[in-house]
A tleap script that builds the chain and sets N, CA, C and O, in Angstrom:
source leaprc.protein.ff14SB
mol = sequence {
  NMET THR GLY LYS GLN ILE VAL ILE ARG HIE
  PRO LYS THR LEU SER GLY LEU GLU ALA ILE
  LEU ALA SER ILE LEU ARG GLY PRO LYS GLU
  LEU ARG ARG PRO LEU ASP ASP MET ASN SER
  MET LEU TRP GLU LEU MET ASP GLY SER ASN
  ASP PHE SER THR ILE CYS SER LEU MET ASP
  SER THR PHE HIE GLU ARG ILE ALA PRO VAL
  GLU GLU ARG VAL ARG ALA SER ILE ALA LYS
  PHE TYR SER LEU GLY LEU ALA VAL ILE ARG
  GLN SER PRO LEU SER ASN GLU TRP ASN VAL
  SER ALA ARG PHE ASP PRO THR GLY VAL LEU
  GLU PRO PRO SER GLU LYS LEU GLU LEU ASP
  PRO GLU GLU CGLU
}
set mol.1.N position { 68.891 59.114 19.392 }
set mol.1.CA position { 69.716 58.506 18.378 }
set mol.1.C position { 69.191 57.104 18.097 }
set mol.1.O position { 68.882 56.342 19.013 }
set mol.2.N position { 69.100 56.791 16.844 }
set mol.2.CA position { 68.536 55.500 16.470 }
set mol.2.C position { 69.585 54.416 16.310 }
set mol.2.O position { 69.273 53.235 16.464 }
set mol.3.N position { 70.820 54.786 16.005 }
set mol.3.CA position { 71.853 53.794 15.754 }
set mol.3.C position { 71.766 53.181 14.373 }
set mol.3.O position { 72.493 52.235 14.067 }
set mol.4.N position { 70.895 53.702 13.542 }
set mol.4.CA position { 70.732 53.176 12.187 }
set mol.4.C position { 71.639 53.910 11.213 }
set mol.4.O position { 72.071 55.034 11.471 }
set mol.5.N position { 71.922 53.259 10.085 }
set mol.5.CA position { 72.725 53.908 9.050 }
set mol.5.C position { 71.882 54.977 8.368 }
set mol.5.O position { 70.736 54.734 7.990 }
set mol.6.N position { 72.455 56.141 8.217 }
set mol.6.CA position { 71.806 57.264 7.550 }
set mol.6.C position { 72.201 57.256 6.080 }
set mol.6.O position { 73.371 57.074 5.743 }
set mol.7.N position { 71.223 57.451 5.215 }
set mol.7.CA position { 71.467 57.607 3.787 }
set mol.7.C position { 70.898 58.962 3.386 }
set mol.7.O position { 69.688 59.178 3.453 }
set mol.8.N position { 71.762 59.861 2.975 }
set mol.8.CA position { 71.328 61.191 2.545 }
set mol.8.C position { 71.017 61.117 1.061 }
set mol.8.O position { 71.840 60.666 0.265 }
set mol.9.N position { 69.820 61.563 0.697 }
set mol.9.CA position { 69.391 61.564 -0.702 }
set mol.9.C position { 69.242 63.009 -1.147 }
set mol.9.O position { 68.678 63.836 -0.430 }
set mol.10.N position { 69.755 63.307 -2.340 }
set mol.10.CA position { 69.508 64.633 -2.907 }
set mol.10.C position { 69.447 64.545 -4.421 }
set mol.10.O position { 70.086 63.684 -5.026 }
set mol.11.N position { 68.672 65.440 -5.035 }
set mol.11.CA position { 68.459 65.350 -6.482 }
set mol.11.C position { 69.728 65.630 -7.266 }
set mol.11.O position { 70.559 66.447 -6.867 }
set mol.12.N position { 69.862 64.934 -8.390 }
set mol.12.CA position { 70.972 65.207 -9.307 }
set mol.12.C position { 70.636 66.470 -10.083 }
set mol.12.O position { 69.480 66.709 -10.431 }
set mol.13.N position { 71.637 67.259 -10.344 }
set mol.13.CA position { 71.469 68.445 -11.162 }
set mol.13.C position { 72.246 68.224 -12.455 }
set mol.13.O position { 73.472 68.327 -12.486 }
set mol.14.N position { 71.520 67.925 -13.504 }
set mol.14.CA position { 72.139 67.664 -14.803 }
set mol.14.C position { 71.693 68.736 -15.785 }
set mol.14.O position { 70.600 69.290 -15.669 }
set mol.15.N position { 72.552 69.017 -16.745 }
set mol.15.CA position { 72.178 70.009 -17.753 }
set mol.15.C position { 72.574 69.510 -19.137 }
set mol.15.O position { 73.498 68.711 -19.290 }
set mol.16.N position { 71.866 69.992 -20.117 }
set mol.16.CA position { 72.208 69.719 -21.511 }
set mol.16.C position { 72.312 68.266 -21.862 }
set mol.16.O position { 71.395 67.480 -21.625 }
set mol.17.N position { 73.459 67.912 -22.439 }
set mol.17.CA position { 73.702 66.562 -22.926 }
set mol.17.C position { 73.603 65.530 -21.805 }
set mol.17.O position { 73.093 64.430 -22.019 }
set mol.18.N position { 74.089 65.880 -20.605 }
set mol.18.CA position { 74.009 64.951 -19.471 }
set mol.18.C position { 72.566 64.573 -19.173 }
set mol.18.O position { 72.257 63.402 -18.952 }
set mol.19.N position { 71.692 65.558 -19.167 }
set mol.19.CA position { 70.280 65.309 -18.876 }
set mol.19.C position { 69.648 64.431 -19.944 }
set mol.19.O position { 68.854 63.545 -19.628 }
set mol.20.N position { 69.987 64.662 -21.184 }
set mol.20.CA position { 69.441 63.862 -22.291 }
set mol.20.C position { 69.914 62.411 -22.171 }
set mol.20.O position { 69.119 61.478 -22.280 }
set mol.21.N position { 71.214 62.234 -21.945 }
set mol.21.CA position { 71.756 60.875 -21.807 }
set mol.21.C position { 71.164 60.158 -20.592 }
set mol.21.O position { 70.841 58.973 -20.669 }
set mol.22.N position { 71.024 60.859 -19.492 }
set mol.22.CA position { 70.454 60.248 -18.286 }
set mol.22.C position { 69.017 59.816 -18.537 }
set mol.22.O position { 68.585 58.772 -18.049 }
set mol.23.N position { 68.284 60.612 -19.290 }
set mol.23.CA position { 66.899 60.269 -19.614 }
set mol.23.C position { 66.838 59.036 -20.506 }
set mol.23.O position { 66.046 58.126 -20.263 }
set mol.24.N position { 67.672 59.006 -21.533 }
set mol.24.CA position { 67.689 57.867 -22.468 }
set mol.24.C position { 68.130 56.595 -21.751 }
set mol.24.O position { 67.546 55.531 -21.951 }
set mol.25.N position { 69.151 56.706 -20.924 }
set mol.25.CA position { 69.704 55.540 -20.227 }
set mol.25.C position { 68.976 55.224 -18.924 }
set mol.25.O position { 69.340 54.293 -18.206 }
set mol.26.N position { 67.945 56.012 -18.632 }
set mol.26.CA position { 67.168 55.858 -17.391 }
set mol.26.C position { 68.053 55.873 -16.162 }
set mol.26.O position { 67.940 55.021 -15.282 }
set mol.27.N position { 68.918 56.840 -16.120 }
set mol.27.CA position { 69.808 56.994 -14.972 }
set mol.27.C position { 69.043 57.456 -13.742 }
set mol.27.O position { 67.961 58.030 -13.862 }
set mol.28.N position { 69.593 57.211 -12.571 }
set mol.28.CA position { 68.915 57.643 -11.342 }
set mol.28.C position { 68.798 59.168 -11.291 }
set mol.28.O position { 69.664 59.895 -11.779 }
set mol.29.N position { 67.714 59.623 -10.691 }
set mol.29.CA position { 67.460 61.064 -10.596 }
set mol.29.C position { 67.956 61.644 -9.285 }
set mol.29.O position { 67.775 62.830 -9.006 }
set mol.30.N position { 68.578 60.801 -8.492 }
set mol.30.CA position { 69.062 61.272 -7.200 }
set mol.30.C position { 70.421 60.664 -6.883 }
set mol.30.O position { 70.803 59.624 -7.419 }
set mol.31.N position { 71.134 61.341 -5.999 }
set mol.31.CA position { 72.392 60.827 -5.452 }
set mol.31.C position { 72.099 60.307 -4.057 }
set mol.31.O position { 71.300 60.888 -3.323 }
set mol.32.N position { 72.742 59.220 -3.698 }
set mol.32.CA position { 72.599 58.677 -2.351 }
set mol.32.C position { 73.964 58.661 -1.697 }
set mol.32.O position { 74.946 58.196 -2.277 }
set mol.33.N position { 74.008 59.171 -0.494 }
set mol.33.CA position { 75.245 59.193 0.278 }
set mol.33.C position { 75.041 58.379 1.559 }
set mol.33.O position { 74.583 58.924 2.564 }
set mol.34.N position { 75.374 57.082 1.539 }
set mol.34.CA position { 75.277 56.309 2.782 }
set mol.34.C position { 76.421 56.702 3.712 }
set mol.34.O position { 77.569 56.822 3.283 }
set mol.35.N position { 76.101 56.897 4.974 }
set mol.35.CA position { 77.107 57.302 5.953 }
set mol.35.C position { 77.545 56.098 6.783 }
set mol.35.O position { 76.770 55.168 7.003 }
set mol.36.N position { 78.786 56.128 7.237 }
set mol.36.CA position { 79.265 55.070 8.125 }
set mol.36.C position { 78.637 55.270 9.510 }
set mol.36.O position { 77.878 56.216 9.717 }
set mol.37.N position { 78.955 54.381 10.452 }
set mol.37.CA position { 78.328 54.447 11.770 }
set mol.37.C position { 78.632 55.745 12.515 }
set mol.37.O position { 77.747 56.309 13.158 }
set mol.38.N position { 79.874 56.222 12.435 }
set mol.38.CA position { 80.214 57.451 13.152 }
set mol.38.C position { 79.523 58.669 12.541 }
set mol.38.O position { 78.973 59.497 13.268 }
set mol.39.N position { 79.548 58.785 11.219 }
set mol.39.CA position { 78.896 59.933 10.583 }
set mol.39.C position { 77.374 59.842 10.669 }
set mol.39.O position { 76.700 60.872 10.682 }
set mol.40.N position { 76.821 58.628 10.729 }
set mol.40.CA position { 75.381 58.481 10.932 }
set mol.40.C position { 74.980 59.026 12.296 }
set mol.40.O position { 73.987 59.743 12.419 }
set mol.41.N position { 75.752 58.684 13.311 }
set mol.41.CA position { 75.454 59.200 14.647 }
set mol.41.C position { 75.635 60.714 14.683 }
set mol.41.O position { 74.807 61.430 15.247 }
set mol.42.N position { 76.710 61.196 14.087 }
set mol.42.CA position { 76.947 62.636 14.047 }
set mol.42.C position { 75.784 63.341 13.357 }
set mol.42.O position { 75.319 64.376 13.834 }
set mol.43.N position { 75.311 62.793 12.244 }
set mol.43.CA position { 74.193 63.386 11.504 }
set mol.43.C position { 72.964 63.532 12.413 }
set mol.43.O position { 72.299 64.568 12.418 }
set mol.44.N position { 72.681 62.477 13.178 }
set mol.44.CA position { 71.525 62.534 14.075 }
set mol.44.C position { 71.740 63.555 15.199 }
set mol.44.O position { 70.802 64.233 15.616 }
set mol.45.N position { 72.969 63.657 15.677 }
set mol.45.CA position { 73.248 64.619 16.750 }
set mol.45.C position { 73.209 66.071 16.260 }
set mol.45.O position { 73.008 66.994 17.049 }
set mol.46.N position { 73.402 66.262 14.951 }
set mol.46.CA position { 73.411 67.619 14.379 }
set mol.46.C position { 71.992 68.086 14.026 }
set mol.46.O position { 71.788 68.734 12.999 }
set mol.47.N position { 71.030 67.762 14.865 }
set mol.47.CA position { 69.639 68.111 14.584 }
set mol.47.C position { 69.246 69.499 15.107 }
set mol.47.O position { 68.080 69.888 15.036 }
set mol.48.N position { 70.216 70.229 15.626 }
set mol.48.CA position { 69.942 71.573 16.136 }
set mol.48.C position { 69.683 71.618 17.626 }
set mol.48.O position { 69.507 72.701 18.185 }
set mol.49.N position { 69.654 70.465 18.288 }
set mol.49.CA position { 69.364 70.457 19.722 }
set mol.49.C position { 70.620 70.274 20.578 }
set mol.49.O position { 70.547 70.339 21.806 }
set mol.50.N position { 71.766 70.045 19.940 }
set mol.50.CA position { 73.019 69.818 20.674 }
set mol.50.C position { 74.074 70.821 20.254 }
set mol.50.O position { 74.190 71.162 19.076 }
set mol.51.N position { 74.847 71.294 21.231 }
set mol.51.CA position { 75.965 72.164 20.868 }
set mol.51.C position { 77.193 71.301 20.576 }
set mol.51.O position { 77.180 70.088 20.785 }
set mol.52.N position { 78.243 71.946 20.092 }
set mol.52.CA position { 79.440 71.228 19.659 }
set mol.52.C position { 80.044 70.392 20.779 }
set mol.52.O position { 80.429 69.246 20.547 }
set mol.53.N position { 80.136 70.940 21.988 }
set mol.53.CA position { 80.773 70.191 23.077 }
set mol.53.C position { 79.940 68.971 23.467 }
set mol.53.O position { 80.503 67.931 23.810 }
set mol.54.N position { 78.618 69.074 23.422 }
set mol.54.CA position { 77.754 67.932 23.723 }
set mol.54.C position { 77.921 66.857 22.656 }
set mol.54.O position { 78.016 65.671 22.973 }
set mol.55.N position { 77.956 67.271 21.397 }
set mol.55.CA position { 78.157 66.313 20.308 }
set mol.55.C position { 79.486 65.584 20.496 }
set mol.55.O position { 79.541 64.358 20.392 }
set mol.56.N position { 80.546 66.323 20.769 }
set mol.56.CA position { 81.868 65.702 20.963 }
set mol.56.C position { 81.857 64.729 22.131 }
set mol.56.O position { 82.428 63.642 22.042 }
set mol.57.N position { 81.213 65.110 23.220 }
set mol.57.CA position { 81.153 64.246 24.393 }
set mol.57.C position { 80.425 62.946 24.083 }
set mol.57.O position { 80.890 61.871 24.459 }
set mol.58.N position { 79.294 63.034 23.404 }
set mol.58.CA position { 78.535 61.833 23.053 }
set mol.58.C position { 79.285 60.961 22.052 }
set mol.58.O position { 79.274 59.735 22.163 }
set mol.59.N position { 79.931 61.586 21.083 }
set mol.59.CA position { 80.705 60.824 20.103 }
set mol.59.C position { 81.875 60.116 20.785 }
set mol.59.O position { 82.163 58.959 20.480 }
set mol.60.N position { 82.549 60.806 21.707 }
set mol.60.CA position { 83.689 60.224 22.410 }
set mol.60.C position { 83.250 59.061 23.292 }
set mol.60.O position { 83.919 58.029 23.335 }
set mol.61.N position { 82.127 59.219 23.997 }
set mol.61.CA position { 81.677 58.141 24.887 }
set mol.61.C position { 81.168 56.933 24.103 }
set mol.61.O position { 81.105 55.829 24.644 }
set mol.62.N position { 80.808 57.128 22.847 }
set mol.62.CA position { 80.322 56.021 22.025 }
set mol.62.C position { 81.459 55.319 21.281 }
set mol.62.O position { 81.519 54.090 21.248 }
set mol.63.N position { 82.363 56.108 20.682 }
set mol.63.CA position { 83.372 55.532 19.785 }
set mol.63.C position { 84.786 55.482 20.360 }
set mol.63.O position { 85.672 54.894 19.739 }
set mol.64.N position { 85.017 56.069 21.504 }
set mol.64.CA position { 86.295 56.015 22.214 }
set mol.64.C position { 87.499 56.289 21.300 }
set mol.64.O position { 87.601 57.358 20.699 }
set mol.65.N position { 88.400 55.317 21.206 }
set mol.65.CA position { 89.639 55.513 20.446 }
set mol.65.C position { 89.396 55.692 18.944 }
set mol.65.O position { 90.195 56.336 18.264 }
set mol.66.N position { 88.308 55.134 18.424 }
set mol.66.CA position { 88.039 55.241 16.988 }
set mol.66.C position { 87.838 56.682 16.542 }
set mol.66.O position { 88.080 57.008 15.379 }
set mol.67.N position { 87.400 57.546 17.446 }
set mol.67.CA position { 87.093 58.931 17.075 }
set mol.67.C position { 88.176 59.904 17.585 }
set mol.67.O position { 88.081 61.110 17.355 }
set mol.68.N position { 89.181 59.391 18.262 }
set mol.68.CA position { 90.227 60.263 18.820 }
set mol.68.C position { 91.101 60.849 17.712 }
set mol.68.O position { 91.444 60.132 16.772 }
set mol.69.N position { 91.466 62.103 17.790 }
set mol.69.CA position { 91.012 63.129 18.731 }
set mol.69.C position { 89.620 63.636 18.345 }
set mol.69.O position { 89.412 64.136 17.240 }
set mol.70.N position { 88.685 63.498 19.267 }
set mol.70.CA position { 87.270 63.680 18.973 }
set mol.70.C position { 86.933 65.062 18.414 }
set mol.70.O position { 86.217 65.157 17.417 }
set mol.71.N position { 87.428 66.127 19.029 }
set mol.71.CA position { 87.058 67.469 18.552 }
set mol.71.C position { 87.536 67.717 17.128 }
set mol.71.O position { 86.812 68.298 16.319 }
set mol.72.N position { 88.739 67.284 16.823 }
set mol.72.CA position { 89.287 67.460 15.473 }
set mol.72.C position { 88.497 66.653 14.447 }
set mol.72.O position { 88.178 67.160 13.372 }
set mol.73.N position { 88.183 65.414 14.769 }
set mol.73.CA position { 87.451 64.549 13.836 }
set mol.73.C position { 86.018 65.031 13.625 }
set mol.73.O position { 85.524 65.040 12.498 }
set mol.74.N position { 85.350 65.432 14.709 }
set mol.74.CA position { 83.969 65.931 14.589 }
set mol.74.C position { 83.957 67.235 13.797 }
set mol.74.O position { 83.105 67.429 12.930 }
set mol.75.N position { 84.893 68.122 14.090 }
set mol.75.CA position { 84.975 69.396 13.365 }
set mol.75.C position { 85.192 69.150 11.861 }
set mol.75.O position { 84.583 69.825 11.031 }
set mol.76.N position { 86.048 68.197 11.515 }
set mol.76.CA position { 86.316 67.882 10.107 }
set mol.76.C position { 85.074 67.310 9.421 }
set mol.76.O position { 84.781 67.662 8.279 }
set mol.77.N position { 84.350 66.441 10.102 }
set mol.77.CA position { 83.135 65.870 9.512 }
set mol.77.C position { 82.058 66.934 9.318 }
set mol.77.O position { 81.389 66.966 8.285 }
set mol.78.N position { 81.894 67.796 10.306 }
set mol.78.CA position { 80.907 68.875 10.174 }
set mol.78.C position { 81.304 69.801 9.035 }
set mol.78.O position { 80.447 70.240 8.267 }
set mol.79.N position { 82.585 70.101 8.917 }
set mol.79.CA position { 83.062 70.962 7.826 }
set mol.79.C position { 82.772 70.321 6.473 }
set mol.79.O position { 82.427 71.022 5.522 }
set mol.80.N position { 82.906 69.000 6.373 }
set mol.80.CA position { 82.610 68.298 5.118 }
set mol.80.C position { 81.122 68.385 4.788 }
set mol.80.O position { 80.758 68.679 3.650 }
set mol.81.N position { 80.256 68.129 5.777 }
set mol.81.CA position { 78.815 68.278 5.559 }
set mol.81.C position { 78.491 69.701 5.101 }
set mol.81.O position { 77.687 69.907 4.192 }
set mol.82.N position { 79.127 70.670 5.742 }
set mol.82.CA position { 78.902 72.076 5.409 }
set mol.82.C position { 79.354 72.377 3.973 }
set mol.82.O position { 78.633 73.034 3.222 }
set mol.83.N position { 80.539 71.900 3.592 }
set mol.83.CA position { 81.067 72.178 2.252 }
set mol.83.C position { 80.224 71.522 1.157 }
set mol.83.O position { 80.190 72.008 0.027 }
set mol.84.N position { 79.545 70.426 1.487 }
set mol.84.CA position { 78.662 69.758 0.539 }
set mol.84.C position { 77.265 70.389 0.505 }
set mol.84.O position { 76.401 69.965 -0.262 }
set mol.85.N position { 77.059 71.399 1.339 }
set mol.85.CA position { 75.751 72.046 1.396 }
set mol.85.C position { 74.720 71.231 2.143 }
set mol.85.O position { 73.520 71.446 1.968 }
set mol.86.N position { 75.160 70.296 2.976 }
set mol.86.CA position { 74.243 69.428 3.705 }
set mol.86.C position { 73.997 69.887 5.139 }
set mol.86.O position { 73.172 69.301 5.839 }
set mol.87.N position { 74.694 70.919 5.582 }
set mol.87.CA position { 74.539 71.413 6.949 }
set mol.87.C position { 74.805 72.906 6.981 }
set mol.87.O position { 75.463 73.458 6.100 }
set mol.88.N position { 74.284 73.542 8.007 }
set mol.88.CA position { 74.580 74.938 8.276 }
set mol.88.C position { 75.166 75.025 9.678 }
set mol.88.O position { 74.878 74.187 10.533 }
set mol.89.N position { 75.975 76.026 9.906 }
set mol.89.CA position { 76.575 76.247 11.220 }
set mol.89.C position { 75.804 77.380 11.883 }
set mol.89.O position { 75.680 78.474 11.332 }
set mol.90.N position { 75.291 77.100 13.069 }
set mol.90.CA position { 74.513 78.103 13.806 }
set mol.90.C position { 75.191 78.418 15.125 }
set mol.90.O position { 75.882 77.578 15.701 }
set mol.91.N position { 74.987 79.624 15.590 }
set mol.91.CA position { 75.495 80.022 16.895 }
set mol.91.C position { 74.404 79.937 17.958 }
set mol.91.O position { 74.688 80.015 19.153 }
set mol.92.N position { 73.155 79.776 17.519 }
set mol.92.CA position { 72.032 79.686 18.451 }
set mol.92.C position { 71.287 78.379 18.200 }
set mol.92.O position { 71.371 77.808 17.113 }
set mol.93.N position { 70.548 77.901 19.225 }
set mol.93.CA position { 69.808 76.644 19.052 }
set mol.93.C position { 68.728 76.760 17.977 }
set mol.93.O position { 68.195 77.839 17.719 }
set mol.94.N position { 68.427 75.634 17.366 }
set mol.94.CA position { 67.368 75.559 16.368 }
set mol.94.C position { 66.026 75.613 17.085 }
set mol.94.O position { 65.800 74.854 18.027 }
set mol.95.N position { 65.146 76.487 16.660 }
set mol.95.CA position { 63.841 76.654 17.313 }
set mol.95.C position { 62.711 76.346 16.344 }
set mol.95.O position { 61.851 77.189 16.091 }
set mol.96.N position { 62.719 75.134 15.806 }
set mol.96.CA position { 61.682 74.680 14.878 }
set mol.96.C position { 61.587 75.506 13.603 }
set mol.96.O position { 60.526 75.550 12.980 }
set mol.97.N position { 62.684 76.168 13.199 }
set mol.97.CA position { 62.670 76.922 11.949 }
set mol.97.C position { 62.702 75.999 10.747 }
set mol.97.O position { 62.208 76.355 9.677 }
set mol.98.N position { 63.283 74.808 10.911 }
set mol.98.CA position { 63.414 73.849 9.816 }
set mol.98.C position { 62.884 72.504 10.243 }
set mol.98.O position { 62.913 72.143 11.420 }
set mol.99.N position { 62.400 71.773 9.265 }
set mol.99.CA position { 61.990 70.402 9.497 }
set mol.99.C position { 63.241 69.542 9.380 }
set mol.99.O position { 63.866 69.505 8.320 }
set mol.100.N position { 63.611 68.860 10.440 }
set mol.100.CA position { 64.801 68.010 10.430 }
set mol.100.C position { 64.428 66.531 10.553 }
set mol.100.O position { 65.268 65.701 10.901 }
set mol.101.N position { 63.182 66.214 10.270 }
set mol.101.CA position { 62.736 64.830 10.411 }
set mol.101.C position { 63.247 63.961 9.265 }
set mol.101.O position { 63.606 64.449 8.193 }
set mol.102.N position { 63.264 62.658 9.531 }
set mol.102.CA position { 63.676 61.696 8.507 }
set mol.102.C position { 62.716 61.762 7.328 }
set mol.102.O position { 61.524 62.020 7.495 }
set mol.103.N position { 63.241 61.531 6.158 }
set mol.103.CA position { 62.492 61.494 4.903 }
set mol.103.C position { 61.988 62.854 4.432 }
set mol.103.O position { 61.332 62.917 3.392 }
set mol.104.N position { 62.258 63.933 5.137 }
set mol.104.CA position { 61.812 65.248 4.680 }
set mol.104.C position { 62.710 65.704 3.539 }
set mol.104.O position { 63.936 65.665 3.650 }
set mol.105.N position { 62.093 66.138 2.441 }
set mol.105.CA position { 62.824 66.621 1.267 }
set mol.105.C position { 62.647 68.136 1.169 }
set mol.105.O position { 61.601 68.604 0.719 }
set mol.106.N position { 63.651 68.904 1.580 }
set mol.106.CA position { 63.505 70.364 1.525 }
set mol.106.C position { 63.415 70.899 0.096 }
set mol.106.O position { 62.943 72.018 -0.110 }
set mol.107.N position { 63.858 70.123 -0.891 }
set mol.107.CA position { 63.792 70.581 -2.284 }
set mol.107.C position { 62.415 70.354 -2.880 }
set mol.107.O position { 62.010 71.059 -3.804 }
set mol.108.N position { 61.689 69.366 -2.352 }
set mol.108.CA position { 60.391 69.019 -2.909 }
set mol.108.C position { 60.490 68.300 -4.242 }
set mol.108.O position { 59.477 68.120 -4.917 }
set mol.109.N position { 61.694 67.880 -4.641 }
set mol.109.CA position { 61.941 67.277 -5.949 }
set mol.109.C position { 62.026 65.759 -5.890 }
set mol.109.O position { 61.654 65.084 -6.850 }
set mol.110.N position { 62.506 65.219 -4.792 }
set mol.110.CA position { 62.734 63.777 -4.703 }
set mol.110.C position { 61.439 62.985 -4.664 }
set mol.110.O position { 60.445 63.411 -4.076 }
set mol.111.N position { 61.471 61.827 -5.301 }
set mol.111.CA position { 60.353 60.901 -5.210 }
set mol.111.C position { 60.432 60.196 -3.854 }
set mol.111.O position { 61.485 60.209 -3.216 }
set mol.112.N position { 59.335 59.584 -3.406 }
set mol.112.CA position { 59.400 58.840 -2.141 }
set mol.112.C position { 60.504 57.786 -2.206 }
set mol.112.O position { 60.815 57.283 -3.285 }
set mol.113.N position { 61.098 57.450 -1.056 }
set mol.113.CA position { 62.172 56.459 -1.044 }
set mol.113.C position { 61.722 55.114 -1.605 }
set mol.113.O position { 60.572 54.709 -1.435 }
set mol.114.N position { 62.627 54.442 -2.261 }
set mol.114.CA position { 62.355 53.130 -2.844 }
set mol.114.C position { 62.061 52.116 -1.757 }
set mol.114.O position { 62.633 52.172 -0.669 }
set mol.115.N position { 61.165 51.190 -2.059 }
set mol.115.CA position { 60.868 50.083 -1.141 }
set mol.115.C position { 62.116 49.236 -0.903 }
set mol.115.O position { 62.252 48.611 0.149 }
set mol.116.N position { 63.033 49.215 -1.883 }
set mol.116.CA position { 64.260 48.425 -1.766 }
set mol.116.C position { 65.115 48.874 -0.585 }
set mol.116.O position { 65.938 48.105 -0.089 }
set mol.117.N position { 64.926 50.116 -0.132 }
set mol.117.CA position { 65.706 50.610 1.002 }
set mol.117.C position { 65.232 50.024 2.324 }
set mol.117.O position { 65.939 50.110 3.328 }
set mol.118.N position { 64.034 49.426 2.334 }
set mol.118.CA position { 63.473 48.786 3.521 }
set mol.118.C position { 63.508 49.700 4.739 }
set mol.118.O position { 63.982 49.315 5.808 }
set mol.119.N position { 62.997 50.923 4.560 }
set mol.119.CA position { 62.948 51.882 5.657 }
set mol.119.C position { 61.785 51.579 6.583 }
set mol.119.O position { 60.769 51.023 6.164 }
set mol.120.N position { 61.942 51.945 7.832 }
set mol.120.CA position { 60.862 51.744 8.800 }
set mol.120.C position { 59.718 52.708 8.506 }
set mol.120.O position { 59.959 53.893 8.276 }
set mol.121.N position { 58.476 52.221 8.508 }
set mol.121.CA position { 57.348 53.094 8.195 }
set mol.121.C position { 57.148 54.200 9.222 }
set mol.121.O position { 56.607 55.248 8.870 }
set mol.122.N position { 57.556 54.017 10.472 }
set mol.122.CA position { 57.360 55.049 11.487 }
set mol.122.C position { 58.296 56.241 11.305 }
set mol.122.O position { 58.158 57.239 12.013 }
set mol.123.N position { 59.234 56.160 10.385 }
set mol.123.CA position { 60.173 57.256 10.145 }
set mol.123.C position { 59.623 58.280 9.174 }
set mol.123.O position { 60.371 59.139 8.706 }
set mol.124.N position { 58.354 58.217 8.860 }
set mol.124.CA position { 57.743 59.142 7.908 }
set mol.124.C position { 57.849 60.565 8.367 }
set mol.124.O position { 57.383 61.472 7.679 }
savepdb mol mol.pdb
quit
């Protein structure tokens, strides 16, 4: 766990008039979802190497009363990630089937992150 704030980037899906207006107005081509400290840690723990009870234990030992009741809060956050299409629920450990590294774009559509984000170069 890095302890850094996670920003999830994903491409905007616009159609018709929205796409034309976004092009004319030079609107951003991506959505950014900055996560708070608890969801940033949860995001890092959801890399496929930890089961639910391990995630809850680590979240509880880090955030104590802020995350209580830990299982309910973690379950709700995971459900939100899932409903947004940002996570999948697995019953078995992840065995390198997916790239879960920082800056990886599974869509292949996003441009490289802006320099304004001041990301660490080793996170490539």
